[in-house]
DRENDREN-109337 format. One record per residue (C-alpha): x, y negated, z negated; residue in one letter. Coordinates in steps of 0.001 Angstrom, whole numbers, plus 500000, padded with zeros to 6 digits. Each point is the difference from the previous one (the first is absolute). Layout:
<zamars>
XYZA
...
</zamars>
This chain:
<zamars>
499991499990500205M
500881496688500676T
499825496716497590T
498643496305501010A
503810499296500514T
500504502577502783G
502479502094497596E
499109504024499086P
498643500141496746L
502431502092498916A
502356497623500408D
499047497323498182R
499228502309497109L
503709500475499654A
501168496199500211A
497130499507497321Q
501851502963498225L
503277498484500394R
498264496583498140L
498359502204497209A
503910500655499038G
500901503367502028A
503713500218499984D
499089502243503317E
497575501149502466V
499964503535502151R
497735501862501706F
499082503766499949A
497948501614502667A
498988503049498076T
500116501549496552L
503300501658500417D
501527496857500296E
498309498305497469L
501543502801497244T
503417499825501429D
499794495778499776L
498243500276496440V
503088502884498966T
502577497703500439T
498314497030498177A
501672498369497171T
497575497324499251A
496242499199499546P
497852501183503165V
497307497628501823L
498009501839502540I
497049498760502155T
497913500952503286G
500142498072502720T
495976499517500225D
500356497799496780L
499170496167499959V
500865497949497077A
501520496872498604H
503702500130499226T
499472499397496662A
497576503200499875V
503244502124500768L
502584497961497941R
497759500833497063H
500206503581500651L
503731499775500189A
499917498308496723T
497535501519498160S
500882500151496225P
496991502384498849V
502197503085501033G
502443501727502208P
497885501161502173T
496924497904501171V
497564500583502947A
497810497213501767L
496417500808499731V
497346498108501359L
496075499358499121G
498964500838503478D
497138502892499997P
501760503748500428P
499633501210503459V
500977503200501101P
503060500274501563G
501516497874497411R
501640500536496320T
497656499424497279A
501226499143496784V
498137500073496469R
502269497850497741E
499877499204496108E
501203497546497584R
502158499381503812G
501190503560499962Q
499259501960503633V
498437502692497881V
498865502059503224D
500578499584503616A
498797501961503240G
497454500758502202A
496511497720499372L
497655503147499539D
502817501472497499S
499205497243497796L
496614500947499249D
498906496351500170G
501860498876497413T
502477497800502332A
500773496393498667T
502241498787503336G
501979501592503067V
503930500200500247F
500859496263501886G
502839502104502431G
502856498405497494A
501979501249496753L
503076499768498675R
501756502784498395V
502675500055497176G
503431501634500366V
499447502439497583D
496779501037501687D
501464500047503733L
500623503807499728P
496541500580499390T
499090498219503069L
502315501458501726A
498644503660499162A
496380498209500771A
501457499050503622A
501408503475500610R
496487501931498615A
497680497660502654A
502531500577502646A
499403503858499401S
496156499028499304G
500616502222496576M
498839496490497903L
495980499649499088P
499934496302502094V
497029497345500766A
500293501021503813A
501631502690502113P
502775498437502392I
501036500611503451G
502845501695501646P
503390498029498827A
500152498112503694G
496561498779499324D
500874497795496845V
500752496372500468A
503369498248499395P
500202499658496314L
501687496297499471P
502142500813496510A
501397497838497165I
502072500491496946G
500781497052497518R
503825501929499889G
501396502079502584P
497537503181501479G
496304498099499569G
497875501522502907S
495857499269500550V
497618501997501193A
497150500318503125A
496616498780500100G
496770500666500833G
497434502742499501P
501491502827498357G
502813498673500193S
503750501059498372A
499806497001497550V
496802501752498778D
501091502965499746Q
503158498984498186L
497943498042497616F
497905503332499468A
503011501907499514G
501257497876497494L
496934499857498512A
499634504030500173A
503951500902498407L
498722497751497081G
502128496649500211T
498593497381497867L
499005497276502473V
498625496918498885F
497366498237502352A
500315496199501067Q
497080497845501159R
499423497682502409V
498763496676498798R
499261496768501208L
502628501090502857L
498902501969502911V
501434503753501031A
497999502688502481H
500773502655502470R
498778499393503256V
499072502586502520E
499449498199503016D
501069496934501494Q
496760498083498920A
500689500909496576G
503310498794500498L
498542496762501069T
497438499412497031A
502986501034497481A
502171497793501297E
497426497106499642A
499119500634496417A
503631500207499719V
500505496670501379T
496927498550497926A
501609500267496784V
502820497301498725D
502697503046498455E
501965497436497827D
496825498434498616R
498552504009499155A
503384500782498612E
499519496986497942L
496791501736498446R
501338503320500122L
502453499063497494S
497271500012497290V
498411503214498649K
497049501275501612E
498865500894496962K
500877498328496604D
498398498705496667D
497820498122499434F
501944496541498375F
502712500688502842S
497681500357502936T
497893496477499332Y
502707498006497631F
503645501177501804V
499161501205503771S
498275496903501076T
502837498268499809W
502876501907499651S
501002500435503552P
500853496643500660Y
502742500479497272V
501008503228501855V
500104498297503025R
502210496846498031L
502051502840498713S
500557501806503191A
500938496126501582R
502957499807496915L
501179502989500563R
499198501229496456L
499918503890499557T
497640501927498257P
502530500857497439T
500687496149499506G
496267499058499340V
499915503032497283T
503006498355498277V
498091496351500113I
496598501654498728S
501988501684497209V
501305496080499502L
496703499006499881F
498726502740497221A
503350499093497898L
498402496471499659G
496795500800499198A
501250502395497345A
502171497279498729V
496803497058500055L
497891502876498165F
502511500118497695G
500304496590499328V
496498499374499354G
497691496860500131G
497419499109502635R
502247498349502787P
502416503056499725A
497296502256500082L
498233498948503129V
503296499586501695G
500972503400499105G
496382501265501569A
501055497894503060V
503516501430499824L
497956503741499655L
497594499251502741Y
503059499058502544L
501915503144498968G
497388501842500354F
499503498725504287V
503540500676500227L
499399503342498795D
497629500501502966C
502068497944502112V
503439502305500120D
497782503312500767G
498492497462502627Q
503220498998501378L
501312503289500105A
496836501193502363R
500287496566502140Y
503439499977500899T
500511504053499520R
502945499798498035H
499119503673497760F
502885501516497843S
499512502552497154A
502167497579497973W
497473497316500516G
497163502446499071G
501629500798496519W
501307496601499441L
496153498786500661D
498534502828497480T
502824499101497421M
499511496531500205A
496080499517499843D
499978502224496306R
503426497903498940A
497863497195500718K
496820501041498290E
501646500877496876Y
501763497128499812L
497247497793499927V
498544502190497086Y
503473499644498076A
499284495997500646G
496298500094498460L
500803502374497001G
502875497543499460F
497183497156500442G
497976501751497381V
502482500373498038S
501606496560500145H
496540498322499373A
499651501936496722G
496423501866501760L
500889502992498952G
502593503444500801N
500906499200503482G
502154502268500546W
497906502700499188A
497563499236502257L
502449500060503216A
501492502970498993I
496696501379499939A
498780498499503180A
503149501012501838M
499735503424498808T
496462500305500956L
500321498974503499Q
503530502006500635T
497777503029499298V
497746499056502287R
502218499662502702H
501292503592499226M
496589501221500124T
499398497823503030D
503160501427501938T
499170503436499542W
496392500131500583Y
501068498551503820G
502136502614500398V
497153502590499095L
497863498165502231H
502474500009502866D
500727503438499258E
496234501066499699A
499448498125503270A
502584502764501874R
498712502859498676R
496638501445500923P
497155500650498174R
499330503220498319T
497323501671499346A
499419499116496391T
500502496318500239N
498488499568503557A
496567498648498762S
498106499898496851G
500448498145496471G
500694496730498521I
503619499641501436G
498496500686503546D
497789497580499241R
501886497400498652L
502555500466503021N
497519499338502594A
498445497642497844A
503873497978500230S
500657500788503608T
496295498070500903R
500683496843497903V
503632499356501255Q
498560500994503807A
497112496767499402D
502888497423499986T
499037496579498840G
496648501388498021S
499551499088496398V
500602503399498441S
503009500332502116Y
501538496864498258W
498843500971496759L
502202503190500751K
502907498520500702R
499883497019497433T
498990502203496965V
503111502116500037V
501729496614499177F
502133499949502806P
503593497636499805I
498234497215501526G
497335499870497537E
502268500250497365R
501860497188501311W
497341498077500069A
498282500479496608L
503268499375498388I
500092496424501849A
496433499282499509L
500177501120496236T
503121498277498888V
498884496597502151A
497123499707498089L
500200501555496704F
503801501494498575N
502294503104500442P
497900502024497449L
496959499813501447V
501974500948503417S
501697502786498372L
497064501413498654I
497794499498503310A
502532502373501438V
499970502413497188L
496183500523500370V
499713499856503927W
502772502386500236G
498933502492497402V
496115499889501581L
502143500288503329A
501512503010498771F
497261501769498713A
497982499862503146Y
502523501015502404T
501608502642497388G
496731501495499827A
498322499967503520L
503871501425501507R
500124503099497463T
496408501162501157L
500816499208503947R
503714501848498944A
498046502923498409R
497715500269503513W
503147499911501947M
502185502146498150W
503482499100502340V
502878500640497306P
502915496577501140V
502694500621497509L
501071503242501590D
500199498612503200T
502944497566498465V
502940500188497793D
497781500503496739A
503249499737497513T
500862496749501704L
496629498082499565H
499253501971496635R
503144497604499305D
501368503268498097D
503428500126498307G
502463502816499429P
498083500793496605L
496759500654501756A
501326502224502477R
501807501745496819W
496117500460498121L
498282503213500045P
497107499871502939V
496561500558498643V
497722500164502878R
496255501203498762P
499634496157498887M
501271498456503024G
502077496912500206P
497057497454500334L
498940501394496579T
503744499915497946L
500421496368501531A
496569498720498602V
501116501602496941I
503229498721500063A
498475496385499768A
498028500836497069L
502655500226497425G
501318496364500917P
496915498814500594A
499226500589496434A
503089499342498464L
499880495824501955L
496407500122498292A
501105500753496683G
503189497717500333A
497557496934501338V
497048500858497154L
503033499982497442S
500898497465497540D
504153501618500060E
500077501610503123P
503435500351499091D
498814502654497353G
499013502506503216L
503656500470501346R
498780503698498558W
497326500429502606A
502668499474502577V
501696503431500183P
496333501217499792V
498876497495503323A
503124500993501704L
499120504126499544L
496551499036501379V
501260497887503121L
502199503221500525L
497733501864500812V
499350498608503184G
503342501901501121G
498369503394499323L
498071498953503386G
503249498900501939A
500442503592501754G
496133501248500729A
497943499196502832A
498852497298500815H
497236500755502061N
496860499389497587G
497312497680502258P
500480497222497147L
504015500325499503D
500779496975502308W
499278498359496564L
503475501086498592V
502416497415500831P
497590497438498571A
499483502122496796A
503947500216499364L
500352496359500860R
497304499164497293A
501195502519497393A
503845498130500132E
498716496611500333Y
497565501054496794L
503193501075498017F
502452497281501199A
497391497564498502I
499353502090496914A
504080500385499309V
499548496331500367G
497479499004497866V
501137502503497217V
503646498686500301G
498909496119499094A
500959499050503899V
499325496712501218P
496994499996503213G
502012498554502424W
502623502766500164L
497486502528499812I
498167498593502766F
503851499867501929G
500875503410499378Y
496150501914501450V
500887496745502578F
503165502064500794V
498088503108499880L
497182498916502900T
502958499088502376V
501492503302499556H
496220501585500769H
499198498034502419Y
503131500690501665D
499212503733500490L
496336499055501366T
501483497520502540A
502148502533501222R
497433502552499551L
497821497583502569E
502631499406502337K
500919504068500318R
503541499503498528Q
501985502384497606T
500791499047496306A
502246497370499101P
503910500375500068P
500055499989496389L
496533501476498737H
501782502499497734A
501665497758498189A
496616498358498689T
500344502859497633L
496096500915500684G
496906498573497737W
500909502985497309E
503102498966499698G
500034495829499977R
496968501226497267S
502576502031497697V
502195497134499986L
497865497743498775L
498660502164497296A
503605500772499121L
500307495555499766A
496919499550498193A
500385503060497706I
503941498246499241G
497818496698499047G
501711498306503061I
497087499912502378A
500684496407501732G
503174501328500780I
498949502966501476G
497330498438502332L
502805497187500532T
502957502762501505T
497814502001501731L
498221497664501900G
502697498290501254A
501503503161500834Y
496793500921501712L
500174496536501654L
503582500602501289V
499640503398501508V
496756498685501867F
502162497073501677V
502944502410500938V
497585502604501545S
498469496969501726V
503417498610501588V
501036503484500761L
496937501480501234A
499370496737502280W
503093498753500730F
502985502333499532V
498515503327501394R
498705498213503340P
503483498670500372A
501926502840499871R
497343502144502440S
500279496715502487A
503460500567499600R
500002503795500468A
497507499692502810S
502820497911502039V
502543502501501807A
503256499367500005P
502012498045502855A
501285502203503006G
497125502691498570A
497665499866503120G
497868499173497190G
497319496942500145A
498515497669497914V
496235501055499604P
497848496752501246R
</zamars>
């Protein structure tokens, strides 16, 4: 087919692929030739058919998508025979094939383009070989090799390749083959921009007209804003933040630079909250709001400029939590400084509650993603309250913009609503009211989400901790691995019991006129805490075992706080120690979300039980304050060194090692 400018559509696609960032564009005439190209590839490969008409930005977004290593373009066009139909859940392709094979559950159609990560290239080659030999279930049969149209091929590094278009085309078979072989494929939907697969000259003309009618740069700026965000972010930030995004891009600011500026705004707000006085409180509220705007802008800028990196994503996650907890510290100091009460106790409670909530959020997300990839069994296919709750949640999420939709997104108390509540209450009232409001809404949100998720998880019955390194995400140390295994009770029951001892000690210390007299109870609470280690070696495959990391975090934090109260340690020091623990644990969850390995010095963090034993010894010896200070400083140093090693030293070494010595016939990878 020929475009309006007179060039073949395949040639224009090749030019667009180069503009999208391809280092090399190559053509393959057969699946066997494609297999050879993929086998020699050493970088992610972008594959597209010759029937695709789209904005260049669509291909650039596919090539740079941060959601996962392998991503497929999915269109909202009605599935038709000859095209690969797709069923997706939570952004993942969970089924792909002929329209009739999906039994009416199709949510879209394959868009004729996909990016395949390096680790999935062997599977892609296997899918190509199987499709060529007719051994793989596909959307539609392919004709003889001589009937396959030329395939433009691209790679973001050497060895990239692309497949042919058309009904029952090679690219459809490759995509269906990848899905059939169990590859985790993420879906990229086209929004605001245009992408169509065409079959004839008339379709090509219509698709080109649709592409021309859209202002690509303006659409990309609007696309920088999340399609589905929370209420406050949607109506009080994203209505004007794109202007800041465009200004930031013109000033050549990076997403990381914007993140740093947002941290400074939050730090300034925390200082003003601590100073007190109406002007300072109002000024702090304004800085907090602007800091949140910048917190949204950094992600929007990354999407607009397509500057994604694992380092930037990790830093954004860590900065979000650090900013929020610095604000809690400022509020806590402000309460105590103004003589309104024990502000540090409230700040510690808010930080602990929010961290445990985040741990449940993270692991429930992992659970939901895993459930989406697994077929429903006869035991959970239908019926029961979990099934009804799941169906109701799906209906509400689909009813975008409705009252029920916004209520569901707001009641869970997301970060935008938390920052808005803090800004309003501190400006209108004082830091005490602000912290109490955060705690009350946070507890209610935790109870609501916890109850619903527990019911839905029991219905789904999908284990997730047994799919990862459970020891790492439990944060077990050597002592937990040496303890005997008690399997009948289950790891979650043991983790909950572990939290009861520290909780009882803390309650007794808070209510006692002489908490130091409870020093004898510290070893007892420690023994109860160590019960959680008895489940370290057990299988974490129960329907609720995704709650184990959160339960262990709660147990360790409660024990550290109790030790501090019994030892009459200043509130700010207890807050500082728990803050360091949260940084350590958020590092683990951030790595989980980015599919990364353990931090380089993880073993040096001693595990939750090892740290607790050291604190117990310090409390028994009457030096709880020294113990918290020393251990906290040690963990902070380990964290900083680990970050430097993981994000700077090791990548630099890998880069140097990948460069072949001069005269050895090697080449520097592009």
